[in-house]
C-alpha positions in Angstrom: -2.9 22.2 -3.8 0.8 22.2 -2.9 1.6 20.6 0.1 5.5 21.6 1.7 7.6 20.4 4.8 9.4 23.5 6.0 11.6 24.9 8.6 11.3 28.2 10.4 13.1 29.8 13.0 14.0 26.5 14.5 10.8 24.6 13.6 9.9 22.1 11.0 6.5 21.9 10.2 4.1 21.2 7.0 2.5 24.2 5.2 0.4 24.9 2.2 2.1 26.9 -0.9 0.1 30.0 -2.5 2.0 31.9 -4.8 5.0 33.4 -2.9 4.0 32.8 0.4 3.4 29.5 2.6 0.5 28.9 4.8 1.8 27.5 8.2 -0.7 24.4 8.8 0.5 24.5 12.6 -1.8 27.6 12.6 -4.3 26.8 9.9 -5.3 23.2 11.1 -3.4 22.6 14.6 -5.5 19.6 15.5 -4.5 18.0 12.4 -1.2 15.7 11.8 2.0 17.8 11.7 4.3 15.1 9.5 3.6 14.3 6.2 3.2 10.6 6.3 0.8 10.9 9.3 -1.2 13.6 7.1 -1.4 11.4 4.3 -2.8 8.5 6.2 -5.4 10.8 7.6 -7.1 10.8 4.3 -8.7 12.5 2.1 -11.0 14.6 4.6 -7.9 16.1 6.4 -6.8 17.3 3.0 -9.8 18.9 2.3 -9.8 20.8 5.3 -6.2 21.8 4.6 -7.1 23.2 1.3 -9.5 25.7 2.7 -7.7 26.2 6.2 -6.3 29.7 6.9 -3.3 30.6 9.3 -0.5 32.8 9.4 1.4 33.3 6.2 5.0 33.5 5.8 6.9 34.7 2.5 8.9 31.6 0.8 12.3 33.7 0.8 12.3 33.7 4.5 11.4 29.9 5.1 13.7 26.9 4.3 12.0 24.3 2.3 12.9 20.6 3.1 12.0 17.6 1.4 8.5 17.3 1.6 8.7 13.6 2.5 11.7 13.7 5.5 12.2 9.9 5.1 9.9 8.4 3.2 9.0 4.7 4.3 10.0 3.3 1.0 11.8 5.1 -1.8 11.8 3.3 -4.9 13.1 4.4 -8.3 13.4 2.5 -11.8 16.1 2.3 -14.3 15.7 2.7 -18.1 12.6 4.0 -18.7 13.2 6.7 -21.5 14.1 5.0 -24.9 16.6 8.0 -25.5 18.5 7.2 -21.7 18.7 3.8 -22.8 20.3 4.5 -26.3 22.9 6.6 -24.7 23.8 3.6 -22.3 24.2 1.2 -25.0 22.0 -1.2 -22.6 18.7 -3.0 -23.5 15.3 -1.7 -23.4 14.0 -3.8 -20.2 11.1 -5.9 -20.8 9.8 -5.6 -17.3 10.0 -2.8 -15.0 13.7 -2.5 -13.5 13.2 -1.2 -10.3 15.8 -0.2 -7.1 15.7 0.8 -4.0 16.9 4.4 -3.0 18.0 4.7 0.7 15.6 7.2 3.0 19.0 8.4 4.5 20.0 10.0 0.9 16.7 12.0 1.0 17.5 16.1 0.9 15.8 18.9 -0.1 16.0 22.0 -2.4 18.8 24.0 -1.6 20.5 21.5 0.3 24.2 20.3 -0.4 24.8 17.1 -2.4 28.1 15.2 -1.6 30.6 14.3 -3.9 31.7 10.7 -1.7 35.1 10.5 -0.4 35.3 6.9 -2.6 34.1 8.4 -6.1 34.8 11.3 -8.6 31.7 9.4 -10.9 29.2 11.5 -9.5 26.0 12.0 -11.8 22.5 13.5 -11.8 19.0 12.2 -12.9 16.2 14.7 -13.2 12.9 13.0 -12.9 9.5 12.7 -12.1 8.4 11.6 -8.9 5.1 10.9 -7.0 4.3 10.3 -3.6 1.7 7.2 -2.2 -1.2 8.6 -0.5 -2.8 5.4 0.9 -2.1 2.4 2.4 -2.8 -0.2 -0.7 -1.9 -3.4 -2.1 -2.4 -5.2 -5.4 -3.8 -1.9 -7.2 -5.0 -2.5 -10.6 -3.3 -0.1 -13.4 -6.6 1.4 -14.0 -7.4 2.5 -10.0 -3.6 3.6 -9.4 -4.2 7.3 -10.0 -6.7 7.1 -7.1 -3.8 6.4 -4.1 -1.4 8.7 -5.7 -1.2 11.8 -3.1 0.6 14.0 -5.7 3.8 14.5 -7.9 7.1 15.9 -7.1 10.6 16.4 -8.9 13.8 14.1 -7.6 17.0 14.0 -8.7 18.3 10.4 -8.6 21.6 10.9 -7.9 24.0 8.3 -8.9 27.4 7.3 -8.0 28.3 5.3 -11.3 31.4 3.5 -10.4 29.3 2.1 -7.5 26.4 1.4 -9.2 27.9 -1.1 -11.6 29.5 -2.6 -9.0 26.5 -4.9 -8.2 23.5 -5.8 -10.7 20.9 -4.3 -8.3 22.5 -0.9 -8.7 21.5 -0.2 -5.0 25.4 0.4 -3.9 25.7 3.4 -6.5 21.7 4.9 -5.8 21.5 5.4 -2.1 24.6 7.4 -0.8 23.6 10.1 2.0 22.3 13.5 0.1 21.8 11.7 -3.2 18.3 11.8 -3.3 17.1 15.3 -3.4 13.2 15.8 -4.0 10.7 18.6 -3.7 9.9 21.5 -3.7 6.4 20.4 -2.4 4.1 17.5 -3.4 1.4 18.9 -6.2 -1.7 16.8 -5.8 -3.2 15.3 -8.8 -5.8 18.1 -9.6 -3.4 20.7 -10.4 -1.1 18.4 -12.1 -3.7 17.1 -14.7 -2.1 14.4 -16.9 1.6 13.4 -15.5 2.3 11.8 -18.6 2.4 15.5 -20.2 5.0 17.2 -18.2 7.8 19.0 -19.4 11.3 18.3 -17.8 14.2 20.1 -18.1 17.7 19.8 -16.1 20.5 22.2 -16.2 24.0 22.3 -14.6 25.8 25.0 -14.1 23.0 27.0 -16.6 23.6 24.5 -18.8 20.9 22.8 -20.2 21.7 19.0 -20.3 18.4 17.4 -20.3 15.2 18.3 -21.9 12.3 15.9 -22.4 8.5 15.3 -21.6 7.1 12.6 -19.3 4.9 11.4 -22.5 8.3 9.2 -23.6 7.9 7.1 -19.9 8.3 3.4 -21.0 6.2 2.4 -17.9 4.0 4.9 -16.8 3.1 6.1 -13.3 0.4 3.8 -13.1 2.0 0.8 -14.5 4.9 1.7 -11.7 2.7 1.8 -8.9 0.8 -1.3 -10.1 3.9 -3.3 -10.5 5.3 -2.1 -6.8 1.8 -3.0 -5.3 2.0 -6.4 -6.2 5.3 -7.1 -4.4 4.6 -5.1 -1.7 2.1 -2.9 0.5 2.7 0.7 -0.3 2.2 2.9 2.6 1.4 7.0 3.0 4.4 8.7 2.1 6.4 6.0 0.1 8.1 8.3 -3.0 8.6 6.5 -6.6 10.8 7.9 -9.0 9.9 7.4 -12.7 13.0 7.6 -14.1 15.1 9.7 -16.5 15.7 10.7 -20.0 19.1 11.3 -21.9 21.3 14.0 -21.1 23.2 12.6 -18.1 26.7 13.1 -17.4 27.7 9.8 -18.2 26.2 9.8 -21.5 28.7 12.7 -22.8 32.1 11.7 -24.4 34.0 12.3 -22.4 32.0 12.2 -19.5 30.6 14.8 -17.8 30.5 14.1 -13.8 29.5 16.7 -11.0 32.3 18.4 -9.0 32.2 20.5 -6.1 31.0 24.0 -6.9 28.3 22.7 -9.5 25.0 23.6 -9.0 22.1 21.3 -10.5 18.4 22.6 -11.2 15.6 20.8 -12.2 12.4 21.6 -13.4 9.3 19.8 -14.2 6.2 21.5 -15.5 3.3 22.4 -13.3 5.4 21.1 -10.4 8.1 23.7 -9.8 11.7 23.5 -9.4 14.5 22.1 -7.3 18.3 23.4 -7.1 21.4 21.7 -5.3 24.8 22.6 -5.3 27.8 19.9 -4.7 30.3 20.4 -2.2 33.0 17.6 -0.8 31.9 15.1 1.1 32.5 16.5 4.8 34.8 15.1 7.1 31.9 15.3 9.9 29.9 12.3 7.8 32.5 9.8 9.5 30.6 8.5 12.9 33.0 5.3 13.5 
């Protein structure tokens, strides 16, 4: 099943994607939660009902796909989790997962613009596999981690490289507004199969920059979830992004950072595609 958050005629709600259509869950199952975190928290019985529910259908071409989780309770990502990416950065392979936070306010959906910040011209892309936590959990062993994952999605871990290296936590360069595109929907595990055998591709303006497979992850999805759940309680709707392979802009000589007008397209096998374009950060972002 592919679960999406979408907007149509000014109303944002949940849908089940089937082919080139989306089933409006507001009409298919109006008694169930209409927001993704609440829906996941309702448990497997609710998801089973949604898989079978029938309601109004809309063409995907007529709706706007939003980030599947509009405001994740927590948004974690991991650095240096592919050997080829480590090689292009010249850094050492971590002995322990190198996690950082991305801010929930950075989340956008496919089709939304990525802002080139007013304070930097070192804007970079990172195509990544992400997954969504499906139930409240703590101290999950690696062998049980798959049981608490609601599904998988695509993440672009957009990075502001000069700000990323201002502090060892990397947080400053990873959480700018609009720098967390994700989607296009959540694909449930039964449709994904092994999350560690998915082909990943990233294009910039049609130029293939990244081409790898999640089989090359150093720390698996399940190891990442187990580690994070040892540190804190994970909740329905938390998003974890699993790292990027080689081919990012900073890895080229000369560097190939993003500029206004650029389009970044990321495709992961069995999950779909997200695409976002880059614009100058608008003056309207100044709220002071």
